[in-house]
N, C-alpha and C positions, 0 to 999 in steps of 0.2 A: 355724861355725868357732869354736874355743875361744880363750880369752884368751891362752894361751901362744903359739899360732901367730900370732895377730894381732900380738903384741908382736915376735915374730921378724921378721915381714914389715916392720914399720916401722923396726926397728933396722937392717935391711939398706938400706932406702931412705935412712935418715939417714946411714949410712956412705958410701953412694955419692954422695949429694947433700946435704951438711950444711945448705946455705942455699939452698933452692929458691925461685924467684920466678916471677912471671908472665912470659910472653914478649911481652906487649903493652908497647909503649914509651910511657912517660909521665914527666913531671917534676913533676906536682902531683896532688892528689886529684881535682881537677876534670878534668884530662886523663885520668886513669884511668877516671873515671865515663863520660866520652864514649867512650873506647876500648872499654870493656866493653859499652856500649849498642850500639855499631856492630858488635861481634863476634858477636852472635846470628846463628846460621846462616851464619857467615862464618869464614874462617881468620884467625888472628892475623897471618899474613904480609900478607894483603890489607888488613887494618885498618892495620897499621904503615905500609904504602906510602901509604895515604890520609892518615893523621895526620901523616906526615913532611912533607907539603905543607900540610896544614890548620893544624896547631898554630902554626907560625911566623907565620901570618897572623891566627889567632883562637884563643886558648886560655883565654878567660875567658867567663863568661856574657854580659857586656855586649858583648864583641867578636863573639861568635857571633850575638847578636841583631842587631847592626849588619849582619852578613853576610847574615842573613835565610835563610829556608827555601830559596829558589831558589839563592841563592849557595852555601849549604852543599851542596846536591845536586851542584853542579859538582865538588866535591872528593871526594864519596863515591859517585859514580854507578857505579863498578865493584864496589861492595859489594852483596851481596844485600839485597833489601827496602829499598833506599836511600830510596825515597819516604816510607815510614812512619817510617823511622829519622830522617830529616831533620825531619819534623813533630814527633816525640817529643823530639828534642834541643832544638829551639827552644822547645817548650812547657816542657821541664824548665828551661831557662835562665830563662824568665820566672818560674817558681815559685821558683827559687833566689834570684833578686833580690827577689821580693815577700815571701817568707817567711823566708829564711835569710841575708839580707844578702850574697848572692852566694857563700856558702860551702856546701860539700857537708855535709849533716847526718850525724851519726854514730849515729843511731838507726835501727833497722829500720823502724819505723812511718813515719818521715819519708822514708826512702829509697823505700819501696814506694809512697808517695803521689805520687812523681814519675812523669810519663808515660813509659811504656816501661821502667820499672824494676820487675821482678818479684822473687820471692824469690831466684832464682839470682844475678841481678845485684847485689842488695842484699848477699848473702852474700860475693860477691867483694870488694865495697868494704869491708865490715866486717872481713873477714879481712886483705886486702892493705894497705889504707890505715890501718885503725884497730887492727889486731893482735888481733882477737877470734878465739877458737878455734871457728870455724864452717866448714862445708863447703858449697861451691856445687856441687851435683850436675849436671854437664853430661853430654853423651853419652858422653864418655870414662870418667868416674867411674861412671856408671850401668852401663856395660858391664863395667868391671873389677870392680866390687863384686859384680855378679851372677855373672860368669864364675868368679872366684876362690873365691867362697863367703864373702867378707868380710861382705857385707850384701846379702842377696837381697830384692828388692822389685819391685813392678809399676809403681811411680811414683817419680819423683825424690825426693819428700818422704819416702816410706817408706824408701828407701835412705839418705837423709840421717839419719833417725832411727836406723836400724840402725847406721850408721857411728859416730854420736856415742855410742851405747851401748857399742860394743865397742872403739873405739880408745882406748888409754891416754891420760890427760890430757897427758902430756909430749910426745905426738906430734900432738895435735890442731891445734896452730897451723899446722904445715906439711903436714898430711895432704892437704889440698886440692891443693896443687901437686905433691906426690909422686905422687898417683893420676892426675892429669891427664898428667903427663910419662910415666908408665908406660903409660897408654892411648894416648898420642899416638905413642910411639916403640917400644914393645915389644908390648904387648897389643893388637895391631891388630884392627880389626873383622873383616876377612875372613880373614886368616891370621896369627894371633898368632905371634910369634917365640919359641916355647916353648923351643927348644934353647939360646937365649942368655939366657933370662929369669932374673933375679936371684932370683926366689922360686918357681921351677918345682917344687921339692920340697915347697913348702908350699901350692901351689894345688890346688883341688879339681877343676879342669878337666882332662880327659884331654889329655896332651901331644900337640901336633901333630907328625906324623912329617916 
């Protein structure tokens, strides 16, 4: 896809949603980190239901450590992979207190050193909490990027590199959320809503009838 088409795509996204944001509910960087960790292979809706009960009881590293792994499981047991997620969250809380005075670090290296935090989760935190122009390639962004022709790739990291090369700098801050929203509500996995798609005339995918 050429630069002109890419710019047109993101100009339309910007007009439609000038200030996109994550659909996860949070009130602090730490809450965002925990919500993102819990959201792997789970819906934002299910995570928000769990954190709506969890965070009023424990929303700091110290409070979650006091709750303990088994206590945490009771709040997140309806979320997929809750056993491993509970373990990683508790281990992460321990490291945040031991290495970062209980604060969420703002560097990729430090974030990826936390248990259960990979590149995608780190990118979400760097973008949403610290305002860095990075893109966390989840299943929605991976699908939209390949299907539209924005950035084709066989791995999330190759798609990420492709997107960062082609997206104009002025759109990179919000590109992550625009692409997620487009994949979640329009460019659906099984049957994309091509007839009502904002960028249907710019997309390289044959329109669904």
